[in-house]
C-alpha positions in Angstrom: 48.9 0.3 17.6 49.9 2.9 15.1 46.6 4.1 13.6 43.1 3.5 14.7 40.3 4.1 12.2 36.7 4.3 13.4 33.7 3.8 11.0 30.1 3.3 11.9 29.4 0.0 10.2 30.9 -3.4 10.8 30.6 -4.3 7.1 32.3 -1.1 6.1 35.2 -1.7 8.5 36.0 -5.1 6.9 36.2 -3.5 3.4 38.3 -0.6 4.5 40.7 -2.7 6.6 41.6 -4.7 3.4 42.8 -1.5 1.6 44.7 0.2 4.5 47.0 -2.6 5.5 48.6 -3.8 8.7 49.5 -0.3 10.1 45.8 0.5 10.5 43.3 -1.1 12.8 39.7 -0.5 11.6 36.8 -0.8 14.1 33.2 0.1 14.2 31.0 2.3 16.4 28.0 0.4 15.2 26.1 3.6 14.4 25.4 6.5 16.8 27.0 6.2 20.2 25.0 8.9 22.0 21.8 10.9 21.8 20.0 13.7 23.6 19.2 12.8 27.2 15.6 12.2 28.3 15.8 14.5 31.4 15.4 18.1 32.3 12.3 20.2 31.7 9.7 18.1 29.7 12.4 15.4 29.3 13.8 17.1 26.3 17.5 16.9 27.1 17.6 20.5 25.9 18.0 23.6 28.0 15.7 26.0 26.2 16.4 28.9 28.5 20.2 28.5 28.0 20.4 28.9 24.2 19.0 25.4 23.7 22.1 23.8 25.2 21.8 20.0 24.6 22.7 17.3 27.1 24.0 14.1 25.5 24.2 10.6 27.1 25.8 7.4 25.7 23.1 5.1 24.4 22.5 2.1 26.8 23.5 -0.5 24.2 26.7 1.4 23.3 28.3 1.6 26.8 30.6 -1.4 26.2 31.3 -0.2 22.7 32.4 3.3 23.9 34.6 1.8 26.6 36.3 -0.5 24.1 36.9 2.4 21.7 38.3 4.5 24.5 40.8 1.8 25.4 41.9 1.3 21.8 42.2 5.1 21.2 44.6 5.4 24.2 46.9 2.8 22.6 46.9 4.4 19.1 49.4 6.9 17.8 46.6 8.5 15.8 42.9 8.1 15.6 41.0 8.7 12.3 37.2 9.2 12.1 35.9 7.8 8.8 32.1 7.9 9.3 29.8 8.5 6.3 30.3 11.7 4.2 27.1 13.6 5.2 25.8 15.7 8.1 24.8 12.7 10.1 28.2 11.1 9.6 29.9 14.4 10.6 27.8 14.4 13.8 28.8 10.8 14.6 32.5 11.7 14.2 32.0 14.7 16.5 30.3 12.6 19.2 33.2 10.1 19.0 35.8 12.8 19.3 34.0 14.2 22.4 33.8 10.8 24.1 37.3 9.7 23.1 38.9 13.0 24.1 40.3 13.8 20.7 41.5 17.4 20.0 38.9 19.2 17.8 41.6 21.2 16.0 43.4 18.0 14.9 43.0 16.7 11.3 41.5 13.3 12.0 38.3 13.4 9.8 38.5 11.3 6.6 35.7 11.2 4.1 35.2 9.2 0.8 32.2 8.7 -1.4 33.0 5.2 -2.5 34.7 2.3 -0.7 37.4 1.4 -3.3 41.2 1.1 -2.7 42.0 4.3 -4.7 39.3 6.4 -3.0 40.1 5.2 0.5 43.9 5.5 0.2 43.6 9.0 -1.4 41.3 10.2 1.4 43.8 9.2 4.1 46.4 11.4 2.4 44.4 14.5 3.2 42.4 14.3 6.5 40.7 17.4 7.8 39.3 18.8 11.0 35.6 18.1 11.9 33.3 20.5 10.1 31.4 22.1 13.0 29.0 23.9 10.6 27.8 20.4 9.4 27.6 19.2 13.0 25.5 22.3 14.1 23.1 21.7 11.2 22.6 18.1 12.2 22.3 19.1 15.9 19.7 21.8 15.1 17.7 19.2 13.2 17.8 16.8 16.1 16.8 19.4 18.6 13.9 20.6 16.4 12.7 17.1 16.0 13.0 16.4 19.8 11.0 19.5 20.7 8.2 18.9 18.2 8.3 15.1 18.7 8.1 15.2 22.5 5.8 18.2 23.0 3.4 17.7 20.1 3.2 13.9 20.6 2.4 14.4 24.3 -0.4 16.8 23.4 -1.9 14.6 20.7 -1.6 11.4 22.9 -3.4 13.2 25.8 -6.1 14.7 23.7 -6.9 12.3 20.8 -4.8 9.2 21.5 -2.5 9.7 18.5 0.9 8.1 19.1 3.2 10.7 17.7 3.8 13.8 15.6 6.9 15.1 13.8 8.2 18.1 11.9 8.4 16.2 8.6 6.3 13.1 9.4 3.2 15.1 10.0 3.5 17.0 6.7 3.9 13.8 4.8 0.7 12.5 6.5 -1.0 15.8 5.6 -0.2 15.3 1.9 -1.9 11.8 2.0 -4.9 13.0 4.0 -5.5 16.1 1.7 -5.2 13.9 -1.4 -7.9 11.5 0.1 -10.2 14.5 0.8 -9.7 15.7 -2.8 -10.7 12.2 -4.0 -13.8 12.1 -1.7 -14.9 15.6 -2.9 -14.3 14.9 -6.5 -17.4 15.1 -8.7 -16.8 13.1 -12.0 -17.9 14.7 -15.2 -19.2 12.7 -18.2 -17.5 12.9 -21.6 -17.4 10.7 -24.7 -14.9 9.8 -27.4 -15.4 8.5 -30.9 -12.8 5.8 -31.8 -12.3 4.2 -35.1 -10.3 1.3 -36.5 -9.1 1.6 -40.1 -7.5 -1.1 -42.2 -5.1 -1.2 -45.1 -3.1 -4.1 -46.5 -4.4 -6.2 -43.7 -2.8 -3.9 -41.1 -5.3 -2.4 -38.7 -4.6 0.9 -36.9 -6.5 3.1 -34.4 -7.6 6.7 -34.8 -9.7 9.0 -32.6 -11.9 12.0 -33.3 -9.7 15.0 -32.6 -11.4 18.1 -34.3 -14.9 19.1 -35.4 -15.0 22.0 -38.0 -11.4 22.9 -37.0 -12.1 23.1 -33.2 -11.0 20.6 -30.6 -13.6 17.8 -30.4 -15.5 17.9 -27.2 -18.4 15.4 -26.7 -20.1 16.0 -23.4 -22.9 13.5 -23.6 -24.4 10.6 -25.5 -26.5 12.9 -27.7 -23.5 14.7 -29.0 -21.6 11.5 -29.4 -24.3 9.9 -31.5 -24.6 13.0 -33.7 -20.9 12.7 -34.5 -21.3 8.9 -34.9 -24.0 9.3 -37.5 -22.0 12.0 -39.4 -19.0 9.8 -39.6 -20.6 6.9 -41.4 -18.9 6.4 -44.7 -15.5 6.9 -46.3 -12.7 9.2 -45.0 -9.9 10.9 -46.9 -6.3 11.1 -45.8 -6.1 14.9 -45.6 -2.6 15.3 -43.9 0.5 13.3 -43.2 3.2 14.8 -40.9 6.5 13.0 -40.3 9.1 14.1 -37.8 12.1 12.7 -35.8 11.7 12.8 -32.1 14.5 12.5 -29.6 14.3 11.0 -26.1 17.2 12.0 -23.9 18.5 9.7 -21.2 17.7 10.6 -17.6 20.5 11.6 -15.3 22.1 9.1 -12.9 20.3 8.3 -9.7 20.1 10.4 -6.6 18.6 9.0 -3.4 15.0 10.0 -4.2 15.0 8.9 -7.9 16.6 5.6 -6.9 13.8 5.0 -4.4 11.2 6.0 -7.0 12.6 3.8 -9.8 13.2 0.8 -7.6 9.6 1.1 -6.4 8.1 1.2 -9.9 10.5 -1.2 -11.7 11.5 -3.6 -8.9 8.5 -3.3 -6.5 11.0 -2.4 -3.7 9.9 -0.3 -0.7 12.0 2.7 0.1 13.3 1.0 3.2 14.2 -2.1 1.3 16.0 -0.1 -1.5 18.1 1.8 1.0 19.0 -1.3 3.0 20.2 -3.2 -0.1 22.0 -0.1 -1.4 23.8 0.3 2.0 25.1 -3.2 1.7 26.3 -2.6 -1.9 28.1 0.6 -0.7 29.7 -1.0 2.3 31.2 -3.9 0.5 30.4 -7.4 -0.9 32.8 -10.3 -1.1 33.4 -10.7 -4.8 35.8 -13.6 -4.5 38.8 -11.3 -3.7 37.6 -9.9 -0.4 35.1 -7.2 0.5 34.6 -4.5 -2.2 32.4 -1.5 -2.3 30.3 -1.7 -5.5 28.4 1.6 -5.5 29.1 5.2 -4.4 27.5 6.7 -1.4 23.7 6.2 -1.7 22.6 9.3 0.3 23.1 12.1 -2.2 21.0 14.7 -4.1 23.6 15.6 -6.7 23.7 14.1 -10.3 27.4 15.0 -10.7 29.7 12.3 -12.0 33.5 12.3 -11.5 35.8 12.9 -14.5 37.4 9.5 -13.9 34.0 7.7 -14.2 33.0 9.8 -17.2 36.2 8.9 -19.1 35.9 5.2 -18.2 32.2 5.2 -19.3 33.0 6.8 -22.6 35.6 4.1 -23.3 33.1 1.3 -22.5 30.4 2.9 -24.6 32.7 3.2 -27.7 34.2 -0.2 -27.2 31.0 -2.1 -26.5 28.4 -0.2 -28.7 30.2 2.1 -31.1 31.0 5.9 -31.3 27.5 6.7 -32.4 26.2 5.7 -29.0 28.3 8.2 -27.1 26.3 11.1 -25.6 27.0 14.3 -23.8 27.3 14.9 -20.0 24.5 16.8 -18.4 24.2 17.7 -14.7 20.7 18.6 -13.4 21.0 19.7 -9.8 18.5 21.9 -8.0 19.5 24.8 -5.8 19.6 22.7 -2.6 21.7 19.8 -3.8 24.9 19.0 -1.9 27.3 19.0 -4.9 30.2 17.7 -2.9 28.6 14.3 -3.4 28.4 12.4 -6.6 25.4 10.7 -8.1 24.9 7.0 -7.2 26.9 4.9 -9.6 29.0 1.7 -9.8 32.5 2.2 -8.4 33.9 0.3 -11.4 32.3 -0.4 -14.8 34.5 -3.5 -14.9 32.1 -4.9 -12.3 29.3 -5.7 -14.7 26.1 -7.0 -13.1 26.5 -10.4 -14.9 30.0 -10.8 -13.6 28.9 -10.1 -10.0 25.7 -12.1 -10.1 27.2 -15.2 -8.4 28.3 -13.1 -5.4 25.0 -11.2 -4.9 21.6 -12.0 -3.5 18.7 -11.7 -6.0 17.8 -8.3 -4.5 21.3 -7.0 -4.6 21.8 -8.1 -8.2 18.5 -6.5 -9.3 19.3 -3.1 -7.6 22.9 -3.1 -8.7 21.9 -3.8 -12.3 19.4 -0.9 -12.2 22.1 1.5 -10.8 24.7 0.3 -13.3 22.4 0.7 -16.3 21.2 4.1 -15.3 24.7 5.5 -14.7 26.0 4.2 -18.0 22.9 5.2 -20.0 23.1 8.7 -18.7 26.2 9.3 -20.8 24.8 7.7 -24.0 23.2 9.2 -27.0 19.4 10.0 -27.1 17.0 7.5 -28.6 15.5 8.6 -31.9 12.0 7.9 -33.1 10.3 8.3 -36.5 7.0 9.9 -35.6 4.0 9.9 -38.0 0.8 11.8 -37.5 -2.1 11.0 -40.0 -5.3 13.0 -40.2 -8.4 11.3 -41.8 -11.3 13.7 -42.6 -15.0 13.5 -43.5 -17.4 16.5 -43.7 -15.6 18.6 -41.0 -14.8 15.6 -38.7 -11.0 14.9 -38.3 -9.6 11.7 -36.9 -6.0 11.4 -35.9 -3.7 8.3 -35.9 -0.3 8.4 -34.3 2.6 6.1 -35.2 6.0 5.9 -33.7 8.9 3.6 -34.5 12.3 3.4 -32.9 14.9 4.5 -35.5 18.0 4.5 -33.2 18.0 2.9 -29.7 20.7 5.1 -28.2 20.7 4.9 -24.4 17.9 2.2 -24.6 20.6 -0.2 -25.7 21.5 -0.3 -22.0 18.3 0.9 -20.3 15.8 -0.8 -22.5 14.9 -3.4 -19.9 13.4 -0.6 -17.8 11.5 1.2 -20.7 7.9 0.3 -21.4 7.5 2.2 -24.7 6.5 0.2 -27.8 6.5 0.8 -31.5 3.2 1.8 -33.1 3.4 1.1 -36.8 1.1 2.6 -39.4 0.6 1.2 -42.9 2.0 3.2 -45.8 -0.5 6.0 -46.6 -0.7 8.9 -49.0 -2.6 12.1 -49.0 -6.0 11.9 -50.9 -6.3 8.2 -50.2 -9.8 7.1 -49.2 -10.4 4.6 -46.3 -13.6 3.5 -44.6 -13.6 2.7 -40.9 -13.8 -1.1 -40.2 -15.1 -0.2 -36.8 -16.6 3.1 -35.3 -17.4 3.1 -31.6 -18.7 5.9 -29.3 -17.3 5.4 -25.7 -18.5 6.9 -22.5 -16.0 8.1 -20.0 -15.9 10.0 -16.7 -13.1 12.2 -15.4 -10.9 10.6 -12.8 -10.0 12.0 -9.4 -6.3 12.6 -8.6 -4.4 9.3 -8.0 -3.6 8.2 -4.4 0.1 8.3 -3.5 2.2 5.3 -4.1 5.6 5.2 -2.3 7.2 6.5 -5.5 4.7 9.4 -5.9 4.9 10.4 -2.3 8.7 10.5 -2.4 8.5 12.6 -5.6 6.0 15.0 -3.9 8.2 15.3 -0.8 11.3 16.0 -3.0 9.5 18.6 -5.2 8.1 20.4 -2.1 11.6 20.4 -0.4 10.3 18.5 2.6 12.9 16.5 4.6 15.9 15.0 2.9 16.2 11.9 0.6 17.9 9.9 3.4 14.8 10.5 5.6 12.1 9.4 3.2 12.2 5.7 4.1 12.0 6.4 7.8 9.0 8.8 7.3 7.1 6.2 5.3 7.8 3.5 7.9 6.8 5.8 10.8 3.4 6.9 9.5 2.5 3.2 8.9 3.8 2.0 12.3 1.7 4.7 14.0 -1.4 3.4 12.2 -1.9 6.7 10.5 -2.0 5.2 7.0 -2.3 1.8 5.3 -0.5 0.7 2.1 -3.0 -1.3 0.1 -3.2 -2.8 -3.4 -5.3 -0.9 -5.9 -7.0 -4.2 -6.9 -6.6 -7.9 -6.2 -4.6 -8.5 -9.4 -2.5 -5.3 -9.2 1.0 -5.1 -7.7 0.6 -1.3 -7.2 0.0 -0.2 -3.6 -1.3 3.2 -2.5 -1.6 5.0 0.8 -4.9 5.5 2.4 -5.2 7.4 5.7 -6.9 5.7 8.6 -9.5 7.5 10.7 -6.8 8.2 13.3 -4.5 9.7 10.6 -7.2 11.9 9.3 -8.2 13.1 12.9 -4.5 13.8 13.6 -4.1 16.0 10.5 -7.4 17.8 11.2 -6.3 18.7 14.7 -2.9 19.8 13.5 -4.5 22.0 10.9 -6.8 23.5 13.5 -4.0 24.5 16.0 -0.7 24.3 14.2 -1.3 25.3 10.6 1.5 28.0 10.9 4.1 25.3 11.5 2.9 21.9 10.2 2.6 22.9 6.6 4.6 22.4 3.4 6.0 25.9 3.1 7.3 26.2 6.7 8.8 22.8 6.6 10.6 23.4 3.3 11.8 26.8 4.6 13.2 25.1 7.7 15.2 22.7 5.5 16.7 25.7 3.7 17.7 27.2 7.1 19.4 24.0 8.0 21.3 24.1 4.7 22.3 27.7 5.6 23.6 26.6 9.0 25.6 23.8 7.3 27.2 26.4 5.0 28.1 28.7 8.0 25.7 31.4 6.8 23.1 31.2 9.7 23.2 31.0 13.5 21.7 27.8 14.8 20.5 29.4 18.1 18.7 32.1 16.2 16.9 29.5 14.1 15.9 27.5 17.2 14.7 30.6 19.1 12.6 31.8 16.1 11.0 28.4 15.8 10.3 28.0 19.6 8.8 31.5 20.0 6.4 30.6 17.3 5.7 27.1 18.5 5.2 27.5 22.2 2.1 29.9 22.1 0.4 27.5 19.6 1.0 24.6 22.0 -0.5 26.5 25.0 -3.5 27.4 22.9 -4.0 23.8 21.8 -3.9 22.5 25.4 -6.7 24.9 26.2 -8.8 24.6 23.1 -8.4 21.0 21.8 -11.2 18.7 22.9 -10.3 15.5 24.6 -11.4 12.5 22.6 -13.7 10.1 24.5 -12.9 6.4 24.2 -14.7 4.5 21.4 -17.6 2.6 22.8 -17.9 -1.2 22.1 -21.7 -1.2 22.3 -21.8 -3.7 25.2 -22.2 -3.3 29.0 -19.6 -4.4 31.5 -20.4 -7.9 32.9 -19.0 -6.9 36.3 -20.5 -3.4 37.0 -22.9 -2.7 34.1 -20.9 0.3 32.8 -20.1 1.0 29.1 -17.3 -1.1 27.6 -14.8 1.0 25.6 -11.8 0.3 23.4 -8.4 1.4 24.9 -4.8 1.1 23.7 -1.8 0.0 25.6 1.8 -0.7 24.6 0.6 -4.2 23.8 -2.1 -3.0 21.4 -5.9 -2.4 21.6 -8.1 -4.1 24.2 -11.5 -3.7 25.7 -12.0 -2.1 29.1 -14.7 -0.9 31.4 -15.5 2.9 31.0 -15.7 3.1 34.8 -11.9 2.4 35.2 -10.2 2.6 37.7 -13.3 1.9 39.9 -14.0 -1.2 37.7 -10.9 -3.0 36.3 -12.7 -5.4 33.9 -10.7 -6.0 30.7 -10.6 -8.5 27.9 -8.5 -9.0 24.8 -9.7 -8.4 21.2 -9.5 -11.3 18.8 -6.1 -11.3 17.3 -5.6 -10.7 13.6 -3.1 -12.5 11.4 0.4 -11.7 12.4 2.4 -9.5 10.0 5.0 -11.5 8.1 8.7 -10.5 8.3 10.0 -8.6 5.3 13.5 -9.4 3.8 16.0 -6.5 4.0 18.9 -7.8 1.9 21.2 -6.9 4.9 23.5 -9.4 6.6 23.4 -10.1 10.3 26.8 -8.7 11.7 26.9 -11.6 14.2 26.1 -14.8 12.3 25.8 -13.7 8.6 22.1 -14.6 8.4 19.7 -12.2 6.7 18.2 -9.4 8.8 14.4 -9.3 8.5 12.1 -6.3 9.2 9.7 -7.5 12.0 6.9 -5.9 13.9 7.2 -5.9 17.7 4.3 -6.4 20.0 4.3 -2.6 20.6 3.5 -1.9 17.0 7.0 -0.7 16.1 9.4 -2.1 13.6 12.9 -3.5 14.0 15.4 -5.7 12.2 16.0 -9.2 13.6 18.1 -12.1 12.4 16.5 -14.8 10.3 18.3 -17.4 12.4 16.3 -16.5 15.5 16.2 -18.0 18.2 19.7 -19.4 17.6 20.9 -15.8 16.9 19.1 -13.1 18.8 20.7 -10.1 17.1 18.3 -7.1 16.8 18.7 -3.5 15.6 16.5 -0.5 15.0 15.6 0.6 11.5 18.4 3.1 11.7 21.0 0.4 12.4 21.3 1.0 16.2 21.8 -2.3 18.0 18.9 -3.3 20.4 19.8 -5.3 23.5 16.7 -7.0 25.0 16.2 -7.0 28.8 16.6 -10.8 28.9 20.0 -10.6 27.1 21.2 -7.7 29.3 20.2 -9.7 32.4 21.9 -12.8 31.1 25.1 -10.8 30.4 25.1 -9.3 33.9 24.5 -12.7 35.4 27.4 -14.1 33.4 29.6 -11.2 34.4 28.8 -11.8 38.1 29.5 -15.5 37.9 32.9 -14.8 36.2 33.7 -12.3 38.9 32.8 -14.8 41.6 34.9 -17.5 40.0 38.0 -15.1 39.7 37.6 -14.2 43.4 37.3 -17.8 44.4 40.5 -18.7 42.4 42.4 -15.9 44.0 41.3 -17.0 47.5 42.3 -20.6 46.8 45.7 -19.5 45.6 46.2 -17.4 48.7 
């Protein structure tokens, strides 16, 4: 074997193998191969006293994979590590190098942001060494999350029966709980509007009371509204007409967070669903000529576009729509964006959504079309509107009517399917003209509380506050639901919009964290920690100092919480135990909630709670690596989520939400049994030959 290339995804390996040719063997690690051990003090796998030295172990389901990779690496003249181009991908490459015994000073790390022939072949011309600053940043994040996740979760489970806590997860939950408390504390205030319908040349148009005697109109109650209503009976004079041209600029191409937000509002995709479908588009789809990566890397917070794509896009815009549709190039990155990445865009504009439709699932087609349209539209001219503002007056009362018509569609030529704006056309009017309202209606209103978070709004809030990273948002949202801290419910029976509501357990969790850990579990501290992780990635900060500073702040708070946090008594059922007469209470096991005697362990009476309707599997748009069926998001009996093949029970492939393969106990036992039988047969054959 001349060259061995290791990537983390089986789908990705097929696409890359096609581009590299026969001198390269491309294999997959199937995600992470090892993680922090669950041993040592507090089971952290981290030696806190020894500068937070981590202990890593190979994941149980990756033992055979690592052995196979080690065998292949020994046969190869050179090993290339081509995992994803981000901190997590860099860490996976480092773990692989450690387990395969690869020299750390050797240039064997290859990165590319799109899986196309040109990008892949160019990347292999200039491999580099593993960037240990990126590895240290990812390792620091993992250690922080392990310490908080293990220590804080243990405390909360012991005291209030909450299943888990996390550095970012708990802050996201805090946002939802605080919003719910704002809504509950909100006191609505009454106000009124006075709305009119005017008509000219059989064209009706709406106007609303805007000013009274030159001041902004404010009608606080019915009495004030009826006074204005009485004064506005009769003809009005058109006192002012203002016309202007308004421009609407196209929005920049997608980054991870804006893709999740737009897919949520326009396609009704969850964040998890969006990332799963995008992952498949990135890794490669068979378009009739073999596997081909259709979009650039989907974990990015940069809106930068390559010069090659910009030049290609300009040619397409001029050829397809005309020179007047060509716009400028604008990059809008915040201070924390990783500008080495590009925005999410199609790898080739020749791959139009309609041309690829026969090769894509419905979900893949819809998401690809959205990405394609947004990237192309970002380089197009602004849309132009003719705006008209008309004021109609009577005895100090001014009504305003607003009209708007699209004059030049610009970028909406491509992105119009995702734009909800509509023309509002006013009849031709002239100053001094007299019109009498066809209708005049006083309307009572009440101020509204702030809106609950949808997935899109929550992701936007996390991004604006600098909490977590775009690639983690989907996992955060899944976790707080799986832990029964929040529910995602429709705003009404007919609405498709779903909003987060905290459960009683979620609210209790936040209240206890606020009481004992407000210095650490808050927006500012979490955002500042993300900045420190960025500094470590850039080589400007020491990871051990960051961990020590955190731990010295965290440990005293933990000790105080163990002493001061009251232990939650089990919830009473309101019935007596039929065996001993004690109080029956609700308890929770790994199988879910059940009813038990309060005198346990003296009395061991239990009974099951009536089961609710089983949660239906959710499509992911991701193919099963074993049989090609679709992976479905399923809920386990323990309340956690995983991906399982739609062809179950014929195919029993399972993986975690992060893509780690799950091997069930029965499958492991069957495999061991088969191995033993094979070994016995081989021994028997050798004996018979002898």
